[in-house]
C-alpha positions as CSV (number, residue, x, y, z in Angstrom):
1,M,122.6,120.9,50.4
2,P,121.0,121.4,54.2
3,Q,119.9,118.9,55.9
4,Y,115.9,120.3,57.0
5,F,115.6,116.4,58.8
6,G,116.3,114.2,60.7
7,K,118.5,114.9,63.9
8,L,119.6,118.4,64.6
9,P,123.1,119.5,65.6
10,T,123.9,120.1,69.1
11,T,126.1,121.7,70.9
12,N,127.3,119.4,73.4
13,Q,130.9,118.2,73.8
14,P,132.5,114.9,72.5
15,W,133.2,112.5,75.3
16,T,136.7,111.8,76.6
17,T,137.6,108.1,76.7
18,I,140.3,106.2,78.7
19,G,143.6,105.3,77.3
20,A,145.0,101.8,78.0
21,V,145.9,100.3,81.8
22,Q,149.2,101.8,83.1
23,S,149.4,100.2,86.0
24,I,147.5,97.2,88.0
25,N,147.1,97.2,92.5
26,Q,145.5,94.4,93.9
27,N,144.7,94.3,97.0
28,E,142.5,91.9,100.0
29,S,139.1,92.9,97.5
30,T,139.4,95.4,94.9
31,I,141.6,95.2,92.0
32,D,142.9,99.0,90.9
33,L,143.8,99.9,87.8
34,S,144.8,103.5,85.8
35,S,145.6,104.9,83.0
36,E,146.9,108.3,82.5
37,N,144.9,110.4,84.5
38,S,142.0,108.3,85.2
39,H,141.4,105.8,87.8
40,L,139.2,101.9,87.9
41,I,138.7,100.5,90.7
42,I,136.9,97.0,91.2
43,S,135.7,95.9,94.5
44,I,134.7,92.1,94.7
45,L,132.0,92.4,97.6
46,A,130.3,89.5,96.8
47,A,129.9,86.0,94.9
48,N,127.5,87.6,92.7
49,L,128.0,91.5,93.5
50,I,131.0,93.1,91.8
51,R,131.5,97.4,92.6
52,V,133.0,99.5,89.5
53,R,134.2,103.1,90.1
54,F,135.4,105.3,87.8
55,S,137.6,108.8,88.0
56,P,138.7,111.1,84.9
57,T,140.8,112.7,87.8
58,T,143.4,111.0,90.3
59,E,140.4,111.8,93.3
60,F,137.8,109.8,94.3
61,L,134.5,111.2,96.2
62,P,133.7,110.9,99.8
63,R,132.0,108.3,100.5
64,R,128.4,108.7,101.1
65,P,125.6,107.0,103.5
66,W,123.2,108.3,101.9
67,A,121.6,104.9,100.4
68,V,124.4,102.1,100.7
69,T,123.9,100.7,104.0
70,V,126.7,98.3,104.5
71,D,130.6,99.7,103.6
72,D,132.7,97.9,101.2
73,A,135.1,96.8,103.7
74,E,131.6,95.7,105.4
75,W,131.3,92.5,103.3
76,E,131.9,89.6,104.7
77,K,135.4,88.2,101.7
78,V,135.1,85.7,99.6
79,P,137.8,84.6,97.6
80,F,138.5,85.0,93.9
81,A,141.1,84.8,91.5
82,V,142.8,87.6,89.4
83,Q,144.5,86.7,86.6
84,E,146.7,88.9,83.6
85,T,147.0,88.4,80.1
86,D,149.1,90.7,77.6
87,T,145.3,92.1,77.0
88,T,142.9,91.1,79.4
89,V,142.6,91.3,83.3
90,E,140.0,88.7,84.6
91,I,138.8,88.4,88.2
92,K,136.4,84.7,88.7
93,T,135.0,84.4,91.6
94,E,132.7,80.6,92.6
95,Q,129.9,82.9,90.1
96,I,131.1,84.5,87.7
97,R,134.0,86.1,85.9
98,L,134.9,89.5,85.0
99,C,137.3,90.5,81.5
100,V,138.6,93.6,81.5
101,Q,139.7,95.1,78.1
102,K,143.9,96.9,78.9
103,H,143.8,98.8,75.4
104,N,140.1,100.9,76.2
105,F,139.3,99.2,79.9
106,H,136.1,97.5,78.8
107,L,134.8,95.1,81.2
108,T,132.3,92.1,80.4
109,C,130.5,89.7,82.7
110,F,130.1,86.0,82.2
111,D,128.3,83.4,83.9
112,K,129.4,80.2,84.6
113,A,127.9,78.9,81.0
114,E,130.7,81.7,79.6
115,R,127.4,84.0,78.8
116,P,127.9,87.6,77.9
117,F,126.1,90.3,80.4
118,A,126.4,93.7,81.5
119,Q,129.2,93.7,78.7
120,D,130.9,97.6,77.4
121,A,129.8,98.6,74.3
122,D,132.5,100.8,72.2
123,I,132.8,103.6,74.1
124,G,133.0,101.9,77.6
125,I,133.3,104.6,79.9
126,G,133.6,108.9,79.2
127,W,132.9,112.0,80.1
128,R,133.2,115.8,79.3
129,L,132.4,118.2,80.8
130,G,129.9,117.9,84.1
131,A,128.9,114.4,83.7
132,V,130.3,111.1,83.3
133,A,128.8,107.9,80.9
134,G,129.5,104.7,80.7
135,W,127.5,102.6,78.0
136,K,126.1,98.6,77.3
137,Q,125.4,96.4,75.1
138,I,122.2,94.9,75.2
139,A,121.6,91.5,74.0
140,A,119.3,89.7,71.8
141,N,115.8,88.8,74.2
142,E,116.4,91.2,76.8
143,H,114.2,93.2,79.0
144,F,115.0,95.6,81.4
145,Y,112.4,96.9,84.7
146,G,112.3,98.5,87.9
147,F,114.0,101.9,87.3
148,G,112.0,103.1,90.9
149,E,108.3,105.1,90.0
150,R,107.5,105.1,86.1
151,T,104.7,105.1,84.5
152,G,103.7,103.0,80.8
153,F,103.7,99.6,80.8
154,L,106.6,96.9,82.6
155,D,109.7,96.3,80.0
156,K,111.6,100.0,79.6
157,L,113.4,98.8,76.2
158,S,114.2,101.9,73.9
159,Q,112.8,104.5,77.0
160,V,115.1,106.9,78.8
161,K,114.2,107.0,82.4
162,T,116.1,110.0,84.4
163,N,116.5,110.1,88.5
164,W,115.5,113.7,89.4
165,T,112.6,114.2,91.8
166,I,109.7,116.1,91.2
167,D,105.7,117.6,91.6
168,A,104.7,115.3,88.8
169,L,101.0,116.3,88.8
170,D,99.0,115.0,85.9
171,Y,101.5,112.8,85.2
172,D,100.5,110.4,82.5
173,A,102.2,106.9,79.8
174,L,105.1,109.0,78.7
175,S,106.2,111.5,81.7
176,D,109.4,110.5,82.6
177,E,110.8,112.0,86.2
178,M,108.1,111.7,88.4
179,Y,108.0,111.5,92.7
180,Q,110.8,108.7,93.5
181,A,114.4,108.7,91.8
182,I,115.7,105.3,92.2
183,P,118.9,104.6,89.8
184,F,118.6,100.6,89.6
185,F,117.0,99.0,86.9
186,M,117.7,94.6,86.1
187,A,118.3,93.0,82.8
188,L,116.5,89.8,82.0
189,R,116.9,87.4,79.3
190,P,116.5,83.5,79.2
191,E,119.0,81.4,81.8
192,V,120.6,85.2,82.8
193,G,119.9,88.1,84.5
194,Y,121.7,90.9,86.0
195,G,121.3,94.3,88.2
196,I,122.7,97.5,88.2
197,F,122.4,100.6,90.9
198,F,123.3,103.6,89.5
199,N,125.0,104.8,92.9
200,T,124.7,108.6,92.4
201,T,122.7,111.0,93.6
202,F,123.1,113.3,91.5
203,W,120.7,113.9,88.3
204,S,121.4,111.1,86.4
205,Q,119.9,109.0,83.2
206,F,118.9,105.8,81.8
207,D,119.2,105.4,77.8
208,I,117.8,102.2,77.3
209,G,118.5,101.8,73.7
210,A,116.8,104.4,72.8
211,E,119.7,106.8,71.1
212,H,121.2,104.1,70.0
213,P,119.9,100.8,69.1
214,G,121.2,98.0,70.7
215,V,123.2,99.8,73.7
216,W,122.1,101.2,76.9
217,K,123.6,104.2,78.6
218,M,124.2,105.8,82.3
219,E,124.6,109.0,82.4
220,T,124.8,111.3,85.8
221,R,126.1,114.6,86.5
222,G,128.4,114.1,89.1
223,G,132.0,113.6,89.2
224,E,132.9,109.8,88.5
225,L,131.5,107.1,87.1
226,D,130.3,104.5,90.3
227,Y,127.9,101.5,90.2
228,Y,127.2,97.9,91.6
229,M,126.8,94.8,88.5
230,I,124.6,92.3,90.6
231,Y,124.5,88.4,88.8
232,G,121.4,87.1,89.2
233,P,120.5,84.8,86.6
234,Q,116.8,85.5,88.6
235,P,114.7,88.4,90.2
236,A,115.0,86.7,93.7
237,Q,118.5,86.5,93.7
238,I,118.9,90.4,92.6
239,L,117.2,92.0,94.6
240,R,117.9,89.6,97.7
241,T,121.4,91.2,96.8
242,Y,120.6,94.5,95.9
243,T,118.2,95.0,99.2
244,Q,121.5,93.5,101.4
245,L,123.2,96.6,99.4
246,T,120.4,99.4,100.2
247,G,118.4,98.1,103.1
248,R,114.9,96.1,103.4
249,M,111.6,97.1,104.9
250,P,110.6,96.7,108.8
251,L,107.9,95.2,109.1
252,P,104.5,97.7,110.0
253,P,101.9,97.4,112.2
254,K,99.8,94.7,110.8
255,W,96.4,97.1,110.6
256,A,98.4,99.5,107.7
257,L,97.7,96.3,105.6
258,G,94.1,96.7,105.9
259,Y,92.2,99.6,104.1
260,H,92.8,103.1,104.0
261,Q,90.5,106.3,103.2
262,C,91.5,109.4,102.9
263,R,90.1,112.2,100.6
264,W,91.4,116.1,100.2
265,S,89.8,116.6,102.7
266,Y,87.6,115.5,105.2
267,E,87.6,118.8,106.6
268,S,85.6,119.0,109.9
269,E,85.8,116.4,113.0
270,I,82.1,116.3,111.8
271,V,82.8,115.0,108.4
272,V,85.3,112.5,110.1
273,R,82.1,110.8,112.5
274,E,80.1,110.5,109.8
275,L,82.9,109.0,107.8
276,A,83.9,106.6,110.4
277,Q,79.7,105.7,111.8
278,E,79.3,105.2,107.2
279,F,81.7,102.3,107.1
280,R,80.6,100.6,110.6
281,Q,77.1,100.8,110.2
282,R,77.5,99.1,106.0
283,R,79.8,96.3,107.5
284,I,82.5,97.3,105.6
285,P,86.1,96.8,107.1
286,C,88.5,100.0,107.3
287,D,91.3,99.9,109.5
288,V,93.2,103.7,108.8
289,I,91.8,107.0,108.4
290,H,93.6,109.8,106.8
291,L,93.1,113.4,107.7
292,D,94.6,115.8,104.6
293,I,96.0,119.1,105.0
294,D,93.1,121.2,106.2
295,Y,92.9,119.2,109.7
296,M,95.7,122.3,110.3
297,R,95.4,125.9,111.3
298,G,95.7,127.6,108.1
299,Y,98.0,124.9,106.9
300,R,100.6,125.5,109.9
301,V,102.2,121.8,110.1
302,F,102.0,120.4,113.6
303,T,98.6,122.4,114.2
304,W,95.0,122.1,114.8
305,S,92.7,124.0,113.4
306,P,90.6,125.4,117.0
307,Q,87.5,125.6,114.6
308,R,87.0,122.5,112.7
309,F,88.9,120.2,114.6
310,S,88.6,121.5,118.5
311,D,89.3,118.6,119.9
312,P,91.7,116.6,117.9
313,K,93.3,114.1,121.3
314,K,89.0,113.5,122.0
315,L,88.5,112.8,118.0
316,I,91.0,110.2,118.0
317,G,90.4,108.2,121.0
318,D,86.5,107.6,119.9
319,L,87.9,106.8,116.5
320,A,90.0,105.0,118.0
321,Q,87.1,102.9,120.0
322,A,85.7,102.3,117.3
323,G,89.0,100.5,115.8
324,F,89.9,103.3,113.4
325,K,93.6,104.4,113.4
326,T,94.4,108.1,112.7
327,V,96.8,109.0,110.1
328,T,97.8,112.6,109.8
329,I,99.5,114.7,106.5
330,I,102.6,116.5,107.1
331,D,104.6,118.7,104.8
332,P,108.3,120.0,104.5
333,G,107.3,123.5,103.9
334,V,107.3,125.1,107.1
335,K,104.9,129.2,107.0
336,Y,107.5,132.0,107.4
337,E,105.7,133.9,110.2
338,P,108.2,136.1,113.1
339,E,106.9,137.6,115.3
340,A,103.1,135.3,115.5
341,N,104.6,132.5,118.1
342,Y,104.3,129.4,115.8
343,H,106.4,127.1,117.4
344,V,108.3,125.1,114.3
345,F,109.0,128.2,112.6
346,D,110.6,130.1,116.0
347,Q,112.9,126.9,116.7
348,G,114.1,126.3,113.1
349,L,114.9,130.1,112.8
350,E,116.5,130.1,116.4
351,N,118.7,127.2,115.7
352,D,119.4,128.0,112.1
353,Y,117.5,124.8,110.9
354,F,115.9,125.9,107.7
355,V,117.6,125.9,104.0
356,R,120.0,128.9,102.9
357,Q,120.8,130.3,100.0
358,A,124.5,130.1,98.8
359,D,125.3,133.7,99.9
360,G,123.5,133.2,103.6
361,T,119.9,134.1,102.7
362,L,117.1,132.4,103.9
363,F,115.4,130.5,101.3
364,H,111.6,130.6,100.9
365,G,109.3,129.2,98.4
366,Y,105.5,129.5,98.0
367,V,103.2,126.2,99.1
368,W,99.6,125.7,101.1
369,P,101.2,128.2,103.9
370,E,101.6,130.6,100.8
371,K,105.5,131.7,102.2
372,A,107.5,129.0,103.3
373,V,110.8,127.8,104.4
374,F,112.7,124.3,104.4
375,P,114.2,122.1,107.0
376,D,117.6,120.8,106.1
377,F,117.1,117.1,106.8
378,L,120.4,116.5,105.7
379,R,121.5,117.4,108.9
380,P,121.6,114.9,112.0
381,D,120.3,117.7,114.7
382,V,117.4,119.0,112.2
383,Q,116.6,115.2,111.5
384,N,116.2,115.1,115.3
385,W,113.7,118.0,115.7
386,W,112.2,117.5,113.2
387,G,111.4,113.5,114.4
388,D,111.0,115.5,117.7
389,L,108.0,117.1,116.4
390,Q,105.3,114.2,115.8
391,K,105.9,114.0,119.5
392,S,102.5,116.7,119.7
393,L,101.0,114.2,117.1
394,T,101.4,110.8,118.8
395,D,100.9,112.3,122.2
396,I,97.3,113.2,120.9
397,G,97.1,109.6,119.7
398,V,98.3,109.0,115.8
399,A,99.0,106.5,114.7
400,G,101.5,107.6,111.7
401,I,102.7,109.8,109.4
402,W,102.3,110.6,105.7
403,N,104.8,112.6,104.2
404,D,103.5,115.1,101.0
405,M,105.6,117.4,99.3
406,N,108.7,116.4,99.5
407,E,110.2,116.4,96.4
408,P,110.8,119.1,97.4
409,A,107.7,120.6,95.5
410,I,107.0,124.7,95.5
411,D,104.8,126.6,93.6
412,N,105.9,128.8,90.2
413,R,105.1,132.2,92.0
414,P,106.4,135.5,90.8
415,F,108.5,137.2,92.9
416,G,110.0,140.7,92.5
417,D,109.4,143.3,90.0
418,A,111.2,140.8,87.1
419,G,108.4,138.6,88.4
420,E,110.8,135.5,88.7
421,K,110.4,131.9,88.8
422,I,111.3,130.4,92.6
423,W,113.5,127.2,92.1
424,F,115.4,125.2,95.4
425,P,118.2,126.3,94.7
426,L,121.3,123.8,93.5
427,D,124.1,125.8,94.8
428,A,122.1,125.8,98.2
429,P,124.5,124.8,101.4
430,Q,122.8,121.6,102.4
431,G,124.3,119.0,105.2
432,D,126.9,119.3,108.5
433,A,129.4,122.0,107.3
434,G,130.6,122.0,110.5
435,G,131.0,118.3,110.9
436,E,132.3,115.4,108.8
437,T,133.4,117.0,105.2
438,A,131.3,113.6,104.0
439,S,128.5,115.6,104.8
440,S,129.0,119.0,103.5
441,T,127.4,119.1,100.1
442,T,124.8,121.1,97.9
443,H,121.0,120.7,96.6
444,R,122.6,119.9,93.8
445,E,123.8,116.5,95.1
446,V,121.3,115.7,98.0
447,H,118.0,116.8,95.9
448,N,116.8,113.7,95.3
449,L,117.4,113.2,98.9
450,Y,115.2,115.0,100.5
451,G,112.1,112.8,100.7
452,L,113.6,110.2,101.7
453,M,115.4,111.8,104.5
454,M,112.1,113.5,105.9
455,A,110.9,110.0,105.7
456,Q,114.0,108.6,107.9
457,A,113.2,111.9,110.1
458,C,109.6,111.2,110.8
459,Y,110.3,106.9,110.9
460,Q,112.9,108.0,113.7
461,G,110.9,109.8,115.1
462,L,108.1,107.8,115.5
463,E,110.3,105.3,116.6
464,R,111.1,107.5,119.6
465,H,107.9,108.0,120.4
466,R,105.5,105.7,120.3
467,K,106.4,102.3,122.0
468,E,105.0,99.9,118.7
469,R,105.1,100.2,114.8
470,S,103.7,103.0,112.7
471,F,102.7,104.0,109.5
472,V,104.8,106.1,107.1
473,L,103.7,107.2,104.2
474,T,105.6,109.4,101.9
475,R,105.5,110.9,98.1
476,S,109.4,111.2,97.2
477,G,112.4,109.2,97.9
478,Y,116.1,107.4,96.3
479,A,116.5,104.2,97.0
480,G,116.3,102.4,100.1
481,V,113.3,104.9,101.0
482,Q,111.9,101.2,102.0
483,R,114.0,101.3,104.9
484,W,112.1,104.0,106.5
485,S,108.2,104.4,104.4
486,S,105.4,102.8,102.5
487,V,105.2,104.8,99.1
488,W,102.1,105.7,96.9
489,M,102.0,106.8,93.0
490,G,100.5,110.6,93.4
491,D,98.2,112.5,92.2
492,N,96.9,109.4,89.6
493,Q,93.5,110.6,87.6
494,S,90.2,108.5,88.1
495,L,90.6,107.6,84.2
496,W,91.1,103.8,83.2
497,E,94.9,104.5,81.4
498,H,95.5,105.3,85.4
499,L,94.4,101.7,86.3
500,E,95.9,100.0,83.8
501,I,99.4,101.5,84.5
502,S,99.2,101.1,87.7
503,L,100.1,97.2,88.0
504,P,103.1,97.8,86.2
505,M,104.2,100.9,88.3
506,L,103.7,98.8,91.1
507,C,105.6,96.0,89.9
508,N,108.9,97.9,89.4
509,M,108.6,99.9,92.3
510,G,108.7,95.9,93.7
511,L,111.5,95.0,92.1
512,S,112.9,98.4,92.7
513,G,113.4,96.5,96.4
514,V,110.2,99.2,97.3
515,G,107.6,96.2,98.5
516,F,105.1,98.6,100.4
517,V,103.0,100.6,97.7
518,G,100.3,101.9,96.2
519,C,97.9,103.7,94.2
520,D,94.9,105.7,95.5
521,I,92.1,104.0,94.6
522,G,89.6,105.2,92.1
523,G,92.0,108.3,91.1
524,F,92.2,111.3,93.0
525,A,91.8,113.8,89.9
526,G,88.5,113.3,88.0
527,N,85.4,111.9,89.5
528,A,85.2,108.2,88.7
529,T,82.3,106.4,87.3
530,A,80.5,103.2,89.7
531,E,82.2,100.8,87.1
532,L,85.5,102.1,87.1
533,F,85.6,102.6,90.8
534,A,84.1,99.1,91.3
535,R,87.4,97.4,88.9
536,W,89.8,99.9,91.3
537,M,88.4,98.4,94.1
538,Q,89.2,94.7,92.7
539,V,92.4,95.7,91.8
540,G,92.7,97.7,95.1
541,M,92.4,94.4,97.0
542,L,95.8,93.4,95.2
543,Y,97.9,96.4,96.3
544,P,100.5,96.5,99.1
545,L,99.2,99.6,100.2
546,M,95.4,99.2,100.0
547,R,94.0,103.5,100.5
548,G,91.2,105.3,98.4
549,H,91.6,108.5,98.0
550,S,90.5,111.9,96.0
551,A,90.8,114.9,95.5
552,M,89.2,118.4,96.9
553,S,87.5,119.3,93.1
554,T,85.6,115.8,92.8
555,A,82.9,114.2,93.7
556,R,83.3,111.8,97.0
557,H,84.6,108.5,96.0
558,E,83.6,106.3,99.3
559,P,82.5,102.4,98.3
560,W,78.9,103.7,98.9
561,V,78.8,106.5,97.0
562,F,78.1,104.6,93.5
563,G,74.5,103.5,94.6
564,D,74.1,99.6,96.1
565,R,75.5,97.0,93.6
566,T,79.3,99.3,93.8
567,E,78.6,99.2,97.5
568,N,78.2,95.3,97.4
569,I,81.5,94.7,95.3
570,C,83.6,96.6,97.7
571,R,82.3,94.9,100.7
572,E,83.1,91.7,98.6
573,Y,86.4,92.9,98.0
574,I,87.5,94.3,100.9
575,N,86.1,91.2,102.7
576,L,88.2,89.6,100.6
577,R,91.6,91.3,101.5
578,Y,91.0,91.2,104.9
579,Q,90.7,87.0,104.5
580,L,93.8,86.7,103.2
581,L,95.6,89.2,105.9
582,P,97.8,86.1,107.2
583,Y,98.9,85.3,103.5
584,I,99.9,89.2,103.0
585,Y,101.2,89.6,106.5
586,T,103.4,86.2,105.4
587,L,104.5,87.9,103.0
588,F,105.8,91.4,104.1
589,W,107.6,89.4,106.7
590,E,108.9,88.0,103.9
591,A,109.6,91.7,101.5
592,A,110.9,92.7,105.3
593,T,113.2,89.1,105.2
594,T,114.2,88.7,102.2
595,G,113.7,92.0,100.2
596,A,111.0,89.8,98.0
597,P,108.6,92.2,96.1
598,I,104.9,91.8,97.7
599,L,102.8,92.2,94.1
600,R,104.5,90.2,91.4
601,P,104.9,90.4,87.3
602,L,105.1,86.7,86.5
603,L,108.4,87.0,85.3
604,Y,108.8,87.3,88.9
605,H,108.8,83.6,89.1
606,F,108.6,82.7,85.4
607,P,112.1,84.3,84.7
608,N,112.9,81.5,81.5
609,D,109.3,82.1,80.1
610,S,109.9,85.4,77.5
611,Q,106.1,84.7,77.4
612,T,105.8,86.8,81.0
613,Y,108.7,89.3,79.7
614,T,105.9,91.8,78.7
615,L,102.8,90.7,80.4
616,Y,102.1,93.9,82.6
617,D,98.3,93.2,83.1
618,Q,98.4,90.1,85.5
619,V,100.5,90.1,88.3
620,L,100.7,87.5,91.4
621,L,100.5,88.4,95.3
622,G,103.2,86.4,97.0
623,P,104.1,83.3,94.8
624,S,100.6,81.6,94.8
625,L,98.3,84.2,93.8
626,M,97.5,85.6,90.2
627,A,95.1,88.1,89.3
628,A,94.3,89.2,85.9
629,P,92.2,92.1,86.3
630,V,89.7,94.2,84.0
631,Y,90.9,97.4,83.3
632,R,88.5,98.6,80.9
633,P,85.1,100.0,80.5
634,G,82.0,97.3,79.1
635,V,84.5,94.1,79.1
636,E,83.3,90.8,80.6
637,Y,85.6,88.6,79.1
638,R,89.5,88.9,78.9
639,A,92.3,86.7,78.2
640,V,94.6,84.9,80.8
641,Y,97.8,83.1,80.2
642,L,98.8,80.5,82.5
643,P,102.7,79.9,82.7
644,A,104.0,75.8,83.1
645,G,102.5,74.4,85.8
646,T,99.0,73.6,87.3
647,W,97.3,76.6,87.8
648,F,93.0,76.3,90.0
649,D,90.4,79.2,89.2
650,W,89.6,80.1,92.8
651,W,86.6,80.9,92.1
652,S,84.8,78.2,90.7
653,G,88.0,75.2,91.6
654,E,88.5,74.5,87.8
655,S,91.3,73.5,86.8
656,Y,93.8,74.2,83.9
657,Q,97.6,73.0,82.8
658,G,100.3,75.4,81.3
659,P,101.4,76.9,79.3
660,T,98.7,78.1,78.6
661,Q,95.8,80.9,76.8
662,I,92.1,81.0,78.6
663,L,89.5,82.7,78.1
664,A,88.4,84.6,81.0
665,H,84.6,85.5,82.6
666,A,84.9,88.2,84.7
667,P,81.6,89.9,84.7
668,L,81.5,93.6,86.5
669,E,81.7,91.5,90.1
670,K,84.0,89.3,89.3
671,M,88.0,89.3,89.2
672,P,89.3,86.2,87.4
673,L,92.1,85.0,90.5
674,Y,94.2,82.0,90.0
675,V,96.2,79.6,92.8
676,R,99.6,78.0,91.6
677,S,99.0,73.9,92.6
678,G,100.8,73.1,96.1
679,A,99.3,76.5,96.7
680,V,98.9,76.8,101.0
681,I,97.1,80.1,101.8
682,P,96.0,81.1,105.5
683,M,92.5,82.8,106.0
684,Q,90.9,84.1,108.6
685,P,87.3,85.6,109.5
686,V,85.8,88.7,108.0
687,M,87.2,91.6,111.0
688,Q,85.6,95.1,110.5
689,Y,89.2,96.2,111.5
690,L,92.3,94.0,112.4
691,D,91.8,93.6,115.9
692,E,87.9,93.4,116.3
693,F,88.0,90.3,118.1
694,P,91.3,87.4,118.5
695,L,91.7,85.5,116.0
696,T,90.4,81.6,117.7
697,E,89.7,80.1,114.2
698,M,91.6,80.0,111.2
699,R,91.4,78.0,107.7
700,F,94.0,76.9,105.3
701,R,92.8,76.7,102.0
702,V,95.2,74.1,100.1
703,W,95.2,73.3,96.5
704,P,96.1,69.4,95.1
705,G,100.2,69.6,94.0
706,N,103.4,70.0,95.6
707,G,104.9,72.2,97.7
708,E,105.6,74.4,100.5
709,Y,104.7,77.2,102.4
710,I,106.5,79.2,105.3
711,F,103.6,80.8,107.3
712,Y,104.7,83.9,109.6
713,E,102.9,85.0,113.0
714,D,104.0,87.7,115.5
715,D,101.8,90.2,117.5
716,G,101.4,92.4,114.6
717,H,101.5,96.0,116.7
718,T,105.4,95.6,118.9
719,F,108.9,95.4,117.7
720,T,109.7,92.0,119.6
721,Y,109.6,90.4,116.4
722,I,113.7,91.6,116.1
723,Q,114.8,89.2,119.6
724,Q,112.1,86.5,117.7
725,N,109.4,86.8,119.7
726,Y,107.4,85.2,116.2
727,S,106.3,82.4,115.0
728,L,107.0,80.5,111.9
729,R,105.3,77.2,110.4
730,K,106.3,74.7,107.4
731,I,103.7,73.6,105.7
732,S,104.2,71.3,103.1
733,V,102.1,69.5,100.5
734,F,102.1,65.8,98.9
735,T,100.3,64.3,96.1
736,N,99.8,61.9,94.2
737,T,97.6,59.7,92.9
738,D,94.9,59.5,95.3
739,Q,96.0,60.7,98.0
740,T,97.1,64.1,99.5
741,I,99.4,64.3,102.4
742,I,99.9,67.9,104.1
743,E,102.3,68.8,106.9
744,I,102.2,71.1,109.3
745,G,105.2,71.4,111.0
746,E,106.1,72.6,113.9
747,R,105.8,76.2,115.9
748,E,108.9,77.5,116.1
749,G,109.8,81.1,117.7
750,K,108.8,82.9,121.0
751,W,105.5,83.9,120.0
752,T,102.5,82.0,120.7
753,P,99.1,82.4,119.0
754,P,95.4,82.4,120.9
755,Q,94.3,79.6,121.2
756,R,92.1,78.3,118.2
757,E,90.9,76.1,115.7
758,I,92.6,75.3,112.2
759,T,90.1,74.1,109.4
760,V,92.9,72.8,106.7
761,E,90.1,72.5,102.7
762,L,91.9,70.5,100.4
763,V,89.9,72.8,97.6
764,G,88.3,70.4,95.5
765,V,88.6,67.0,98.2
766,G,87.2,67.7,101.5
767,E,88.8,69.7,104.8
768,Q,89.4,68.6,108.1
769,H,89.7,70.4,111.5
770,F,92.0,70.0,114.9
771,S,93.0,72.2,117.4
772,D,96.2,73.8,117.1
773,V,98.5,73.6,120.2
774,G,102.0,74.1,117.9
775,Q,103.4,70.7,117.3
776,K,103.6,68.9,114.1
777,V,100.2,68.0,112.4
778,S,100.0,65.4,109.8
779,L,96.8,65.5,107.3
780,R,96.0,62.7,105.1
781,F,93.0,63.7,102.3
782,T,92.0,60.5,99.9
783,H,90.7,62.1,96.5
784,T,88.0,60.0,94.7
């Protein structure tokens, strides 16, 4: 009888698997195992980091330097032991043991307590025409996080995640491919954790137990399997090693941590000036105004509209006088315009900088300027040229660049008599064909890198042409994008569901090494209600990148358009954001030095508490401040989970002993906030923009308990922090039954802040004041 239901038959070829190990060779840091026609190379890079490379032939692909910043040979050599038996090859480091079964090449890792992890499933490794894959077991109570930019909830168990950058317009909770492609995840269960970086830029996919429950699979359309396995067991340890591998973010300018205002589009100089005036008259802090595509002359990149922005240098200078930085959007599509004296097109064509098809024809697609051509950012000469084009903007005062449409996005417009659709050709040559072999390839391999390389060209150009830190924003990227740019989650919508999924989206980006992230506050597409906008602004206060943005076809979405009540709520939470900037800036320093995320799911600090594994709607801003936002209309109470330890209500000071569940009162004016005992939160006065006045007074809010905090400061603008021109202060809190002692350590580093008065507030007890001269200070508070 025919089968009408269930899984339909496919034409996929069966997977070929490896035979038995036939030879073993070992050198200083690698073990090479081979069978009849295939090779497996295991490289021991650190005590918790192992690289596994498999080729179904005797050849491996050349090293690609695009994502991994540290070559295998550059890692400091670590001791390890290799023991061979009749059935296994065992490799042991200080932290883990890796066992390889000789009869089928299966790999299993063990921690020091002999708990297995990252254990190969039945197939292990297999290949077929055009694809190579690996299968591993999902342990009991194991959960999966990261995967870059993803919609839906926090844990990705039982889902398929494809790594292929697309223009994800109108995305929702079921979307798969997104603007970013970051093939990295971490798997956690109590006491055990590990990360996997799938080192492939080709189309790839993770199946986390969707097809076969209890088994996860990684598959690539490249010619080999190449992955890095990072032992934790905690998320912080995994991310420290992963970002050592793929790089860490530089410190952004401090003003970039303030509030950004954007719209598609503020279409003229008059509108922009009115916008700036409204912010200052209404006393709503704002540091950055973004200009979308309509500032250009007919969407030609690196131009200005002579009618609507007749004197951009004066506009940007006047905005700067009022405390606003200007950020302009740039797309990769260059208008195809022969004989029109358009310098960007003319230079690119003359130097053959644009992508060509395999037959040598200049490739074109349709984007905002209609017919357009696209730079080959894989070529160093093109990167330098594109980076130098930023000078026309920075010379008139532009302080940052917003890179958009760089997946690359192309409209599917018909052309020719047959009405075919235009796509970026996968066989288009890219890279430096006349240079190193390793840099010459096709779009099939580097599609996922297009946005990353554009962001790199932009960052390096700004570094050359501005003598201080600049702001860079990108829509598309790949693993390691944190080295060059901040990221926003693309074109979201004015829906409560999009407010809700913004937190797990940003947390998973942070768990993928990308800390400077945000979502469009209020939603880009559609019209927010006053209630939605107020709640979103409360949540947006927590975003590392705090930007309001809306689309041309929508109603205006500035804080004051929703009425007095919403305006007051927005002002209060933007004010709070500015007060917290010393705390937030220290989190950026931590991200730049350790790879730690800025916005964190609770599991980051409580990885052995299984209650946190699927908790997506509460977040930690750094280690100390926890928020439980409201993300549904008409809700004024919500359940809040408090993990182990003592927690204090930010607003009332009431204390709770965790682990426990509480019901929090959350009227529209209030987002529930909680602080861990022993926490130190440095705060500054409200400013309308970052450098409105010298920071001559600061407040350290301290909560009773035992804790330690490192407070970081620098000038916020220059690159001299790289030469230790910064200030570090260690603050320790000790509490017993009747007193709390707060010790502020001596200032370390070469930077000296302005002379200032410090108020230390022990919440619920009292406060003390002192003049800060950088010396060690010890304060004693007696509890009443």
